[in-house]
VEXDREN-69626 format. One line per field, with one value per residue: chain; residue number from 1; x, y, z of N, C-alpha, C, CB in turn. Coordinates in steps of 0.02 Angstrom, whole numbers, plus 50000, padded with zeros to 5 digits. Glycine has a CB too. Layout:
mol	[A_...]
seq	[NUM_...]
n.xx	[X_...]
n.yy	[Y_...]
n.zz	[Z_...]
ca.xx	[X_...]
ca.yy	[Y_...]
ca.zz	[Z_...]
c.xx	[X_...]
c.yy	[Y_...]
c.zz	[Z_...]
cb.xx	[X_...]
cb.yy	[Y_...]
cb.zz	[Z_...]
END
This chain:
mol	[A_A_A_A_A_A_A_A_A_A_A_A_A_A_A_A_A_A_A_A_A_A_A_A_A_A_A_A_A_A_A_A_A_A_A_A_A_A_A_A_A_A_A_A_A_A_A_A_A_A_A_A_A_A_A_A_A_A_A_A_A_A_A_A_A_A_A_A_A_A_A_A_A_A_A_A_A_A_A_A_A_A_A_A_A_A_A_A_A_A_A_A_A_A_A_A_A_A_A_A_A_A_A_A_A_A_A_A_A_A_A_A_A_A_A_A_A_A_A_A_A_A_A_A_A_A_A_A_A_A_A_A_A_A_A_A_A_A_A_A_A_A_A_A_A_A_A_A_A_A_A_A_A_A_A_A_A_A_A_A_A_A_A_A_A_A_A_A_A_A_A_A_A_A_A_A_A_A_A_A_A_A_A_A_A_A_A_A_A_A_A_A_A_A_A_A_A_A_A_A_A_A_A_A_A_A_A_A_A_A_A_A_A_A_A_A_A_A_A_A]
seq	[1_2_3_4_5_6_7_8_9_10_11_12_13_14_15_16_17_18_19_20_21_22_23_24_25_26_27_28_29_30_31_32_33_34_35_36_37_38_39_40_41_42_43_44_45_46_47_48_49_50_51_52_53_54_55_56_57_58_59_60_61_62_63_64_65_66_67_68_69_70_71_72_73_74_75_76_77_78_79_80_81_82_83_84_85_86_87_88_89_90_91_92_93_94_95_96_97_98_99_100_101_102_103_104_105_106_107_108_109_110_111_112_113_114_115_116_117_118_119_120_121_122_123_124_125_126_127_128_129_130_131_132_133_134_135_136_137_138_139_140_141_142_143_144_145_146_147_148_149_150_151_152_153_154_155_156_157_158_159_160_161_162_163_164_165_166_167_168_169_170_171_172_173_174_175_176_177_178_179_180_181_182_183_184_185_186_187_188_189_190_191_192_193_194_195_196_197_198_199_200_201_202_203_204_205_206_207_208_209_210_211_212_213_214_215_216_217_218_219_220]
n.xx	[48816_48710_48734_48707_48647_48704_48725_48862_48910_49061_49122_49252_49283_49400_49506_49603_49721_49811_49943_50006_49996_49927_49797_49770_49777_49659_49563_49595_49570_49431_49392_49441_49362_49243_49260_49335_49450_49603_49733_49883_49980_50127_50275_50308_50232_50116_50143_50034_49970_50071_50070_49945_49973_50072_49994_49926_49809_49798_49876_50035_50130_50281_50326_50335_50186_50116_50041_49989_49945_49810_49739_49668_49581_49426_49384_49459_49564_49647_49760_49874_50000_50036_49983_50010_50036_49914_49833_49888_49847_49710_49707_49750_49645_49499_49341_49239_49278_49272_49322_49409_49478_49567_49598_49534_49383_49310_49354_49312_49221_49150_49114_49170_49069_49045_49025_48912_48920_48833_48844_48750_48679_48700_48734_48752_48833_48844_48918_48937_49069_49090_49102_49185_49206_49083_49010_49078_49052_48912_48910_48965_48864_48758_48809_48793_48655_48614_48647_48761_48676_48596_48654_48628_48490_48456_48492_48401_48278_48295_48295_48166_48090_48111_48048_47916_47883_47877_47763_47601_47494_47386_47439_47416_47413_47546_47612_47562_47618_47755_47760_47725_47834_47927_47900_47949_47971_48034_48160_48201_48206_48310_48417_48424_48466_48373_48348_48293_48162_48119_48126_48033_47915_47905_47888_47767_47685_47688_47629_47503_47448_47445_47357_47239_47218_47195_47076_46991_46994_46941_46811_46749]
n.yy	[48560_48528_48558_48471_48547_48546_48538_48486_48372_48369_48324_48244_48180_48117_48221_48276_48396_48454_48553_48708_48844_49014_48999_48865_48877_48948_48854_48751_48813_48825_48691_48648_48726_48662_48548_48444_48306_48343_48325_48387_48398_48455_48531_48650_48767_48896_49013_49014_48890_48806_48844_48795_48660_48644_48668_48553_48541_48490_48375_48382_48347_48382_48376_48325_48283_48118_47982_47887_47960_47993_47884_47850_47954_48042_48156_48264_48401_48487_48608_48674_48778_48725_48663_48535_48455_48466_48400_48273_48237_48226_48118_48017_47989_47894_47849_47857_47950_48116_48256_48408_48515_48656_48737_48678_48666_48578_48454_48430_48345_48406_48577_48724_48838_49018_49093_49165_49188_49184_49143_49002_49019_49001_49054_49001_49033_48988_48971_48859_48847_48924_49064_49128_49259_49325_49256_49298_49435_49437_49382_49487_49581_49516_49511_49640_49650_49543_49561_49561_49540_49433_49317_49306_49315_49200_49102_49135_49107_48970_48925_48962_48888_48757_48768_48793_48676_48588_48622_48585_48599_48621_48566_48660_48776_48780_48800_48925_49004_48991_49052_49182_49218_49245_49370_49535_49619_49552_49528_49660_49703_49623_49673_49804_49785_49762_49641_49588_49637_49576_49439_49435_49470_49360_49256_49295_49278_49138_49102_49159_49091_48961_48978_49014_48896_48806_48856_48836_48696_48665_48704_48607]
n.zz	[52334_52469_52639_52794_52931_53100_53280_53370_53497_53567_53680_53757_53638_53520_53442_53307_53262_53130_53112_53177_53178_53170_53115_53146_53284_53316_53279_53367_53490_53488_53487_53611_53694_53675_53744_53689_53663_53625_53506_53440_53296_53233_53167_53228_53344_53393_53528_53613_53591_53637_53771_53809_53796_53893_54004_54006_53934_53811_53694_53617_53474_53419_53273_53098_53004_53006_52918_53008_53113_53107_53141_53264_53279_53294_53234_53118_53082_52959_52957_52906_52829_52712_52565_52513_52625_52691_52598_52607_52733_52714_52623_52705_52787_52836_52758_52855_52947_53013_52925_52902_52789_52784_52673_52568_52532_52453_52488_52613_52741_52834_52872_52959_53034_53040_53195_53312_53479_53629_53774_53810_53696_53527_53365_53207_53053_52887_52726_52656_52627_52517_52525_52644_52687_52674_52772_52887_52881_52900_53027_53103_53088_53152_53281_53323_53329_53412_53565_53711_53817_53789_53836_53976_53966_53895_53989_54090_54024_54010_54144_54181_54093_54138_54261_54222_54152_54256_54324_54386_54285_54141_53975_53877_53953_53995_53873_53844_53946_53918_53794_53830_53908_53813_53774_53730_53838_53942_53890_53876_54011_54052_53975_54023_54150_54247_54320_54436_54437_54319_54354_54458_54391_54307_54399_54454_54344_54330_54453_54443_54334_54385_54491_54424_54355_54458_54510_54402_54392_54514_54502_54430]
ca.xx	[48792_48682_48758_48658_48670_48693_48770_48894_48939_49129_49150_49295_49296_49470_49512_49671_49733_49877_49961_50013_49999_49872_49733_49762_49764_49588_49526_49609_49535_49360_49386_49451_49303_49189_49276_49364_49515_49639_49804_49909_50041_50157_50345_50311_50166_50115_50155_49971_49961_50120_50045_49891_50005_50105_49941_49896_49743_49802_49940_50069_50187_50319_50357_50293_50128_50123_49974_49966_49918_49737_49709_49623_49543_49356_49378_49526_49569_49712_49764_49943_50007_50063_49929_50029_50027_49842_49807_49912_49803_49647_49717_49761_49584_49450_49277_49195_49305_49253_49383_49405_49540_49550_49605_49501_49314_49285_49376_49287_49159_49114_49144_49161_49035_49059_48978_48899_48908_48810_48832_48721_48650_48748_48706_48803_48822_48886_48906_48959_49138_49093_49124_49195_49201_49012_48991_49107_49015_48847_48922_48973_48798_48719_48837_48763_48584_48609_48696_48784_48621_48564_48682_48587_48421_48449_48492_48336_48226_48305_48271_48093_48061_48111_47996_47851_47871_47863_47700_47543_47442_47375_47490_47401_47435_47619_47630_47544_47669_47819_47753_47725_47902_47965_47882_48009_47982_48082_48226_48216_48227_48377_48465_48430_48491_48317_48337_48248_48094_48105_48113_47970_47860_47900_47859_47696_47652_47679_47582_47436_47425_47429_47297_47182_47208_47165_47005_46954_46987_46898_46741_46723]
ca.yy	[48511_48558_48528_48459_48585_48515_48557_48423_48364_48343_48307_48184_48152_48122_48267_48289_48457_48454_48624_48742_48917_49055_48969_48805_48898_48965_48791_48715_48847_48808_48621_48644_48755_48613_48490_48390_48279_48369_48312_48431_48375_48509_48543_48709_48790_48963_49014_48998_48818_48775_48856_48746_48595_48646_48664_48486_48547_48452_48341_48409_48311_48431_48340_48325_48237_48049_47954_47850_48007_47999_47818_47847_48017_48045_48217_48288_48466_48501_48682_48696_48825_48688_48624_48465_48421_48462_48347_48210_48222_48202_48052_47968_47978_47844_47881_47868_48003_48185_48291_48477_48540_48727_48770_48638_48650_48522_48391_48428_48311_48457_48644_48759_48901_49078_49085_49216_49153_49221_49090_48942_49037_49002_49064_48982_49056_48951_48977_48797_48855_48965_49133_49141_49330_49341_49229_49342_49498_49425_49373_49553_49612_49483_49529_49704_49638_49498_49588_49518_49525_49370_49262_49300_49304_49129_49065_49150_49068_48899_48914_48968_48831_48700_48781_48787_48605_48551_48644_48541_48634_48590_48577_48724_48829_48782_48832_48996_49037_48993_49104_49248_49232_49270_49440_49578_49654_49514_49543_49730_49706_49592_49719_49864_49766_49754_49568_49573_49649_49523_49376_49443_49467_49291_49217_49314_49246_49068_49096_49176_49036_48904_48996_49009_48825_48775_48879_48802_48625_48660_48717_48548]
ca.zz	[52383_52530_52701_52847_52990_53165_53333_53388_53563_53560_53745_53760_53572_53500_53385_53285_53222_53099_53104_53241_53168_53194_53095_53187_53353_53322_53276_53429_53544_53484_53507_53683_53726_53670_53785_53649_53680_53566_53492_53388_53264_53194_53185_53272_53366_53423_53601_53648_53586_53682_53839_53820_53805_53959_54055_53997_53903_53748_53680_53559_53446_53380_53218_53038_53003_52982_52906_53066_53163_53102_53153_53321_53284_53271_53194_53098_53049_52929_52956_52895_52773_52655_52533_52503_52689_52702_52554_52634_52790_52684_52593_52759_52825_52813_52741_52913_52989_52996_52906_52877_52759_52785_52608_52517_52552_52414_52519_52682_52759_52873_52873_53023_53020_53079_53251_53363_53542_53688_53822_53779_53631_53473_53299_53158_52984_52841_52654_52626_52605_52456_52538_52715_52700_52685_52837_52938_52879_52932_53099_53134_53090_53204_53346_53342_53344_53469_53612_53766_53864_53771_53876_54037_53945_53878_54053_54122_53990_54026_54212_54183_54056_54183_54311_54189_54136_54319_54352_54377_54249_54076_53925_53844_53998_53993_53810_53850_53989_53881_53742_53863_53931_53755_53761_53729_53901_53982_53861_53892_54081_54056_53946_54064_54216_54294_54324_54492_54412_54270_54389_54496_54343_54284_54453_54459_54287_54347_54508_54419_54291_54428_54529_54378_54339_54518_54514_54349_54410_54573_54484_54394]
c.xx	[48768_48707_48700_48682_48655_48743_48797_48922_49008_49161_49186_49305_49369_49476_49586_49673_49804_49893_49963_50018_49937_49803_49719_49744_49690_49545_49533_49571_49461_49348_49393_49390_49244_49204_49308_49431_49560_49712_49825_49974_50067_50230_50353_50240_50172_50126_50092_49959_50009_50100_49990_49920_50038_50054_49903_49824_49739_49869_49970_50126_50223_50360_50311_50237_50147_50053_49946_49932_49841_49702_49656_49576_49472_49347_49448_49520_49640_49716_49836_49943_50032_50007_49945_50020_49953_49811_49828_49869_49737_49654_49728_49697_49540_49384_49232_49219_49283_49317_49369_49474_49530_49554_49572_49430_49284_49304_49348_49224_49119_49151_49129_49130_49063_49005_48973_48880_48888_48792_48807_48688_48706_48711_48761_48784_48871_48867_48929_49030_49145_49118_49129_49188_49130_48989_49017_49070_48947_48855_48929_48906_48755_48744_48810_48690_48574_48664_48714_48730_48588_48593_48640_48515_48408_48449_48426_48281_48233_48280_48196_48060_48058_48057_47927_47835_47855_47796_47644_47485_47435_47432_47478_47422_47511_47643_47617_47596_47734_47817_47756_47795_47947_47947_47944_48022_48033_48153_48247_48240_48295_48430_48477_48454_48436_48298_48291_48175_48073_48086_48048_47910_47850_47868_47784_47656_47638_47626_47511_47407_47405_47365_47235_47166_47174_47092_46963_46943_46939_46825_46709_46695]
c.yy	[48547_48521_48520_48495_48547_48543_48493_48425_48331_48325_48240_48149_48165_48163_48281_48353_48452_48526_48658_48817_48952_49025_48907_48824_48914_48901_48753_48746_48829_48736_48613_48671_48707_48549_48432_48368_48292_48347_48356_48401_48431_48517_48602_48731_48861_48958_48994_48922_48782_48787_48807_48677_48590_48640_48598_48490_48507_48418_48371_48363_48359_48395_48345_48273_48169_48021_47916_47895_48008_47937_47818_47908_48009_48103_48244_48355_48475_48577_48705_48748_48792_48645_48551_48425_48413_48406_48278_48189_48194_48131_47997_47949_47925_47879_47896_47925_48072_48225_48361_48498_48614_48762_48731_48620_48591_48455_48381_48386_48354_48523_48676_48827_48959_49081_49149_49179_49201_49169_49027_48956_49041_49008_49051_49005_49020_48966_48914_48800_48899_49036_49146_49215_49352_49316_49274_49409_49491_49414_49441_49589_49582_49500_49596_49695_49595_49517_49541_49500_49458_49311_49252_49286_49231_49086_49074_49108_48994_48882_48914_48910_48769_48707_48768_48713_48564_48570_48593_48580_48600_48607_48643_48783_48836_48817_48906_49034_49044_49045_49173_49267_49257_49341_49485_49613_49617_49523_49614_49736_49674_49641_49780_49849_49758_49680_49549_49583_49594_49458_49378_49437_49395_49247_49232_49282_49172_49059_49109_49120_48976_48916_48989_48936_48790_48794_48842_48728_48616_48670_48657_48497]
c.zz	[52446_52591_52751_52910_53054_53215_53364_53459_53556_53626_53743_53692_53552_53436_53371_53245_53196_53081_53171_53235_53194_53177_53138_53259_53363_53322_53342_53488_53546_53506_53582_53720_53725_53709_53749_53678_53619_53565_53434_53362_53219_53215_53232_53288_53393_53498_53639_53648_53634_53755_53857_53833_53874_54015_54050_53972_53838_53744_53617_53538_53399_53326_53157_53044_52976_52971_52966_53118_53164_53127_53208_53326_53258_53222_53180_53064_53023_52919_52951_52839_52710_52625_52525_52568_52704_52660_52580_52694_52764_52658_52645_52796_52793_52799_52801_52958_52965_52984_52880_52853_52747_52717_52551_52538_52514_52443_52589_52689_52807_52866_52940_53010_53060_53133_53294_53427_53597_53741_53787_53712_53579_53406_53249_53088_52938_52769_52618_52599_52544_52467_52612_52734_52712_52753_52893_52940_52914_53007_53134_53139_53145_53274_53370_53363_53406_53519_53668_53816_53849_53809_53939_54020_53929_53941_54090_54090_54004_54095_54215_54146_54100_54237_54282_54177_54198_54350_54339_54349_54181_54028_53888_53887_53997_53929_53812_53891_53951_53826_53772_53886_53875_53737_53770_53795_53945_53956_53879_53964_54091_54031_53990_54135_54268_54302_54382_54472_54363_54304_54428_54449_54317_54337_54461_54403_54302_54401_54485_54376_54334_54467_54485_54361_54398_54524_54462_54365_54469_54557_54448_54442]
cb.xx	[48848_48605_48814_48648_48637_48700_48733_48949_48893_49172_49094_49267_49247_49501_49475_49699_49722_49879_49910_50074_50008_49877_49735_49826_49806_49565_49549_49684_49543_49333_49438_49514_49283_49178_49215_49372_49511_49635_49816_49920_50030_50118_50387_50352_50137_50047_50178_49912_49972_50190_50019_49842_50056_50145_49893_49899_49725_49790_49930_50096_50164_50365_50370_50334_50071_50164_49977_50024_49944_49717_49763_49662_49579_49308_49333_49560_49548_49722_49731_49989_50054_50122_49913_50102_50062_49809_49833_49986_49790_49625_49776_49812_49545_49441_49239_49189_49382_49210_49420_49379_49558_49596_49678_49542_49269_49310_49452_49274_49172_49108_49116_49230_48961_49060_49000_48841_48971_48747_48783_48670_48611_48792_48675_48813_48832_48881_48943_48913_49166_49025_49075_49262_49230_48969_49018_49181_49005_48812_48987_49022_48763_48721_48913_48768_48551_48615_48670_48841_48569_48571_48756_48592_48404_48506_48550_48319_48230_48379_48299_48071_48101_48180_48001_47849_47931_47919_47680_47523_47458_47308_47491_47326_47410_47648_47592_47475_47680_47834_47687_47676_47933_47954_47825_48002_47916_48063_48224_48154_48175_48380_48442_48363_48539_48256_48403_48265_48089_48167_48171_47969_47873_47970_47896_47689_47694_47745_47601_47438_47479_47488_47302_47196_47275_47204_47000_46992_47055_46919_46737_46778]
cb.yy	[48461_48557_48570_48382_48654_48438_48602_48405_48322_48393_48306_48135_48182_48052_48334_48230_48522_48407_48659_48717_48932_49125_48949_48762_48959_49011_48748_48716_48921_48818_48578_48683_48820_48595_48466_48412_48201_48445_48236_48503_48310_48576_48553_48767_48744_48998_49085_49033_48793_48805_48928_48743_48582_48711_48722_48447_48620_48498_48264_48480_48245_48473_48266_48311_48267_48005_47909_47813_48076_48013_47770_47841_48072_48054_48270_48236_48524_48463_48711_48636_48881_48644_48654_48460_48461_48529_48358_48215_48286_48249_48054_47995_48043_47787_47837_47804_48000_48217_48250_48525_48502_48762_48779_48574_48710_48527_48389_48499_48241_48436_48687_48766_48894_49143_49027_49266_49115_49268_49112_48912_49104_48938_49136_48905_49133_48875_49039_48777_48788_48968_49183_49115_49369_49311_49158_49353_49520_49365_49331_49596_49604_49407_49531_49754_49605_49422_49651_49552_49581_49357_49277_49365_49348_49107_49088_49225_49080_48882_48967_49035_48816_48691_48853_48826_48576_48564_48712_48508_48711_48612_48519_48728_48816_48711_48799_49003_48997_48924_49094_49247_49170_49225_49462_49629_49663_49439_49533_49775_49670_49527_49742_49899_49817_49796_49532_49617_49718_49512_49360_49510_49514_49264_49231_49391_49253_49038_49145_49241_49016_48890_49068_49048_48791_48797_48956_48808_48595_48710_48779_48516]
cb.zz	[52401_52527_52731_52861_52992_53160_53387_53339_53610_53524_53799_53809_53519_53491_53400_53244_53265_53036_53057_53276_53094_53166_53020_53185_53370_53264_53217_53444_53537_53412_53471_53703_53691_53597_53818_53577_53697_53565_53477_53414_53223_53203_53123_53239_53419_53408_53623_53615_53514_53669_53845_53760_53749_53967_54047_54063_53890_53686_53673_53573_53408_53425_53237_52975_52962_53031_52847_53098_53151_53030_53171_53385_53246_53331_53230_53051_53097_52862_53019_52878_52792_52677_52466_52480_52746_52686_52483_52656_52834_52627_52546_52808_52830_52865_52693_52953_52992_53053_52853_52932_52692_52833_52592_52502_52543_52343_52521_52708_52789_52948_52815_53060_53035_53034_53295_53340_53563_53671_53876_53826_53635_53474_53291_53159_52979_52854_52626_52571_52590_52424_52505_52737_52642_52629_52846_52924_52806_52900_53111_53093_53022_53194_53343_53283_53284_53447_53641_53801_53862_53696_53894_54078_53884_53832_54097_54116_53914_54020_54260_54153_53992_54216_54337_54123_54100_54369_54323_54445_54241_54047_53875_53827_54070_53996_53751_53881_54054_53852_53704_53923_53962_53696_53808_53675_53938_53982_53784_53881_54125_54015_53877_54068_54239_54271_54330_54553_54379_54225_54436_54533_54284_54265_54519_54456_54224_54371_54564_54379_54241_54476_54557_54314_54324_54581_54503_54282_54427_54624_54440_54351]
END
């Protein structure tokens, strides 16, 4: 079965994680980073999960799972070390709920990809649950290719895109500027720390395009 890839906004979405071990901790951390409203149900939890609970970043119920726990959740992750408990979580869910069973990809309505994150830039790799090891291997390879400079580079491109879209020039000129900003020299200046030069060159590109547009319009 082919999965439909998408990036999901989990801000304030009610997410339930059943399990409190190392695997669950990783899942919980990702949900918290996405702004989700997280509840954890598990007889025991790692020290990190308990710290998050103490800091009121999530709710923890230190007890075994009950089918009623899934009732209000938009998204559920079963990440215990007990296949029987994970299966019980699946059986308690309704068809409209998003469910991930860490040891049963065949029961998942969604899978969690391996991700390379560079600020707002995220690259997700999925094998549809068939081979997580391959996804992790490819993530390591991508981490070497897409270095930490891409975080600042992505922010730079976002700022410049907003500037370009606000310019009173033709749509073709806007597309031309945006294409030019993707030239490798801007990435190189970001990587080498020459951000002032990068920004000056970008501003000069905008100014030159606007000046040429004004001359062209003035000649009509």
